[in-house]
C-alpha positions in Angstrom: 9.9 -7.1 -31.9 8.9 -9.3 -29.1 6.1 -11.9 -29.1 4.6 -12.9 -25.8 2.6 -16.0 -25.2 0.8 -16.6 -21.9 -0.2 -20.0 -20.5 -1.4 -21.5 -17.3 -4.9 -20.0 -16.9 -7.9 -22.0 -16.0 -10.8 -22.6 -13.6 -9.9 -22.9 -9.9 -11.9 -22.8 -6.7 -11.5 -19.9 -4.2 -8.5 -20.5 -2.1 -6.7 -22.4 -4.8 -3.5 -21.6 -6.8 -2.5 -21.1 -10.4 0.9 -20.3 -12.0 0.9 -18.3 -15.1 3.8 -18.3 -17.5 4.7 -15.8 -20.2 7.1 -17.0 -22.9 8.9 -14.3 -24.9 10.6 -14.6 -28.3 13.8 -12.9 -29.2 17.2 -12.6 -27.6 16.7 -9.4 -25.7 14.3 -10.5 -23.0 16.6 -9.3 -20.3 16.4 -5.7 -21.6 12.6 -5.5 -20.9 10.7 -4.6 -17.8 7.8 -7.1 -17.7 4.4 -6.8 -16.2 1.2 -8.8 -15.6 -2.1 -7.1 -16.1 -5.7 -8.2 -15.9 -9.0 -7.1 -17.2 -12.3 -8.2 -15.9 -15.6 -7.7 -17.9 -16.7 -4.1 -17.9 -13.5 -3.0 -16.1 -10.4 -1.3 -17.2 -7.1 -3.2 -17.6 -5.1 -2.9 -14.4 -1.5 -3.6 -13.4 -1.2 -6.7 -11.2 2.6 -6.9 -10.8 5.7 -5.7 -12.5 9.3 -6.8 -12.4 12.4 -5.0 -13.5 15.0 -6.3 -16.0 17.1 -8.3 -13.6 14.3 -9.0 -11.1 15.8 -6.8 -8.4 12.6 -4.7 -8.1 9.0 -5.8 -8.1 5.7 -4.0 -7.7 2.3 -5.4 -6.7 -1.1 -4.0 -6.7 -2.5 -3.7 -3.2 -5.2 -6.2 -4.1 -2.7 -9.0 -4.7 0.1 -8.2 -2.2 1.0 -11.2 -0.1 -0.9 -13.6 -2.5 0.8 -13.2 -5.9 4.5 -13.5 -6.7 6.1 -12.3 -9.9 9.4 -13.7 -11.1 11.4 -14.2 -14.3 14.0 -16.4 -15.7 16.0 -14.5 -18.2 17.9 -17.6 -19.4 14.5 -19.1 -20.4 13.0 -15.9 -21.7 10.1 -16.5 -19.4 8.1 -14.6 -16.7 5.9 -16.2 -14.1 3.0 -15.2 -11.8 2.4 -17.5 -8.9 -1.1 -16.9 -7.7 -2.2 -18.2 -4.3 -5.3 -17.8 -2.1 -7.3 -16.9 -5.2 -10.5 -15.1 -4.8 -13.5 -14.7 -7.1 -12.5 -11.1 -7.6 -9.3 -12.3 -9.3 -11.4 -13.6 -12.2 -10.2 -11.9 -15.3 -8.2 -12.2 -18.5 -4.5 -12.0 -17.6 -2.1 -10.4 -20.0 1.7 -10.2 -19.9 3.4 -7.2 -21.3 6.9 -6.0 -22.1 8.4 -2.5 -21.8 11.6 -1.5 -23.5 14.2 -0.4 -20.9 17.6 -0.2 -22.6 18.9 2.2 -19.9 17.6 0.3 -16.9 15.3 3.1 -15.8 12.5 0.7 -14.6 9.1 2.3 -14.6 6.3 0.2 -16.1 3.5 1.2 -13.7 1.1 2.4 -16.4 -0.7 0.4 -19.1 0.5 3.0 -21.7 4.1 2.5 -20.9 4.3 -1.0 -22.4 5.3 -1.8 -25.9 4.3 -5.4 -26.5 1.4 -7.5 -25.2 0.4 -11.1 -25.2 -3.0 -12.4 -26.2 -4.2 -13.1 -22.7 -5.2 -16.2 -20.7 -8.5 -16.6 -18.8 -8.4 -17.1 -15.0 -11.7 -18.0 -13.4 -12.1 -18.4 -9.7 -15.3 -20.0 -8.5 -16.8 -19.3 -5.0 
């Protein structure tokens, strides 16, 4: 069982930056693929970025490429999402999620492939 707690959301003007953190409980954080998702009102939850167990491979949605950076610190059981050049379209509740990956396969590009979810943190970008 893994418990995930997001932090770092808030209100920011367009063009600004925020850094989200996701703190995980347990001693097996390094065995999970981790992902950041977001869900805006009336829209489906979408993958923003994903990082493999050791951080060697990352994936970004086209809408955030070049602006967002996902990273993790396995020693601290924490994942991060650095968000720069924020746009009003980035407004959403952001969730972190963990996918069991004992064999190091990777994956984690679908919402349904994740096993644990945080409660979410609101990010609001004003124009």
